[in-house]
C-alpha positions as CSV (number, residue, x, y, z in Angstrom):
1,M,193.1,53.3,147.5
2,N,192.4,56.8,146.2
3,D,194.5,59.6,147.5
4,V,193.3,63.1,146.5
5,R,196.9,64.4,146.7
6,I,198.0,62.1,143.9
7,N,197.0,62.8,140.3
8,R,197.1,60.1,137.7
9,I,198.8,61.3,134.5
10,P,197.7,59.7,131.2
11,L,200.5,58.2,129.2
12,G,198.6,57.9,126.0
13,D,197.2,61.4,125.3
14,V,198.0,63.1,122.0
15,Q,200.3,65.7,123.4
16,S,202.3,63.2,125.5
17,L,202.7,60.9,122.5
18,T,203.8,63.8,120.3
19,I,206.4,64.9,122.8
20,A,207.5,61.3,123.3
21,L,208.2,60.9,119.6
22,K,210.4,64.0,119.6
23,L,212.3,62.7,122.7
24,R,212.9,59.4,120.9
25,E,215.7,61.3,119.1
26,F,217.6,61.5,122.4
27,L,216.4,58.5,124.4
28,T,216.5,54.8,123.3
29,D,213.9,53.5,125.7
30,F,210.4,54.5,124.5
31,V,208.9,53.9,128.0
32,V,211.3,56.5,129.4
33,C,210.2,58.9,126.6
34,L,206.6,58.4,127.5
35,I,207.3,59.1,131.2
36,L,209.3,62.2,130.5
37,A,206.8,63.4,127.8
38,S,203.9,62.9,130.2
39,A,205.7,64.9,132.9
40,I,206.5,67.7,130.4
41,A,202.8,67.8,129.3
42,N,201.3,67.7,132.8
43,C,203.8,68.8,135.5
44,D,206.2,71.5,136.7
45,V,209.1,69.2,137.6
46,L,210.2,65.6,137.2
47,I,212.4,64.4,140.0
48,T,214.6,61.5,138.7
49,E,218.0,59.9,139.1
50,D,218.0,58.6,135.5
51,A,221.3,59.9,134.1
52,D,220.0,59.6,130.5
53,I,217.2,62.0,131.3
54,L,219.2,64.4,133.5
55,V,221.8,64.9,130.8
56,L,219.2,66.3,128.4
57,R,219.1,69.5,130.4
58,D,222.3,70.6,128.6
59,T,221.0,70.1,125.1
60,G,219.6,72.7,122.8
61,S,217.1,70.4,121.1
62,Y,215.6,69.4,124.4
63,T,215.3,73.0,125.4
64,N,213.4,73.7,122.1
65,I,210.9,70.9,123.0
66,L,210.4,72.5,126.4
67,N,209.9,75.9,125.0
68,A,207.3,74.6,122.6
69,Y,205.3,72.6,125.2
70,N,206.1,73.7,128.8
71,P,208.8,76.4,129.2
72,G,208.4,76.3,133.0
73,F,209.1,72.6,133.3
74,R,212.4,71.4,134.8
75,L,214.3,68.2,135.5
76,S,215.8,67.8,138.9
77,S,217.7,65.1,140.7
78,F,216.4,64.1,144.2
79,K,219.4,65.8,145.8
80,E,219.0,69.0,143.8
81,F,215.2,69.3,144.5
82,F,215.1,68.3,148.1
83,G,218.3,70.0,149.0
84,R,216.6,73.3,148.2
85,H,213.2,72.4,149.6
86,V,213.9,70.7,152.9
87,R,213.2,72.9,155.9
88,R,215.8,72.6,158.6
89,G,215.2,72.9,162.4
């Protein structure tokens, strides 16, 4: 089924692979590196509950990667993101 509201993000493009290799310094699971790298290369935000990913927000080396590829990108937990974006009553 094709839903026009959902974009497929490539995992194997050059920019995502380059970022993934840099993230490998912080994350042991290369698949997680690819997911995060693809989000950095193609998105504004990644909503995740993965503690290994969320803890990166506090590291200078991770910030350097963001500044080089997508300074506006941010990581958010489900609660952080939807707590701010849910309309009430």
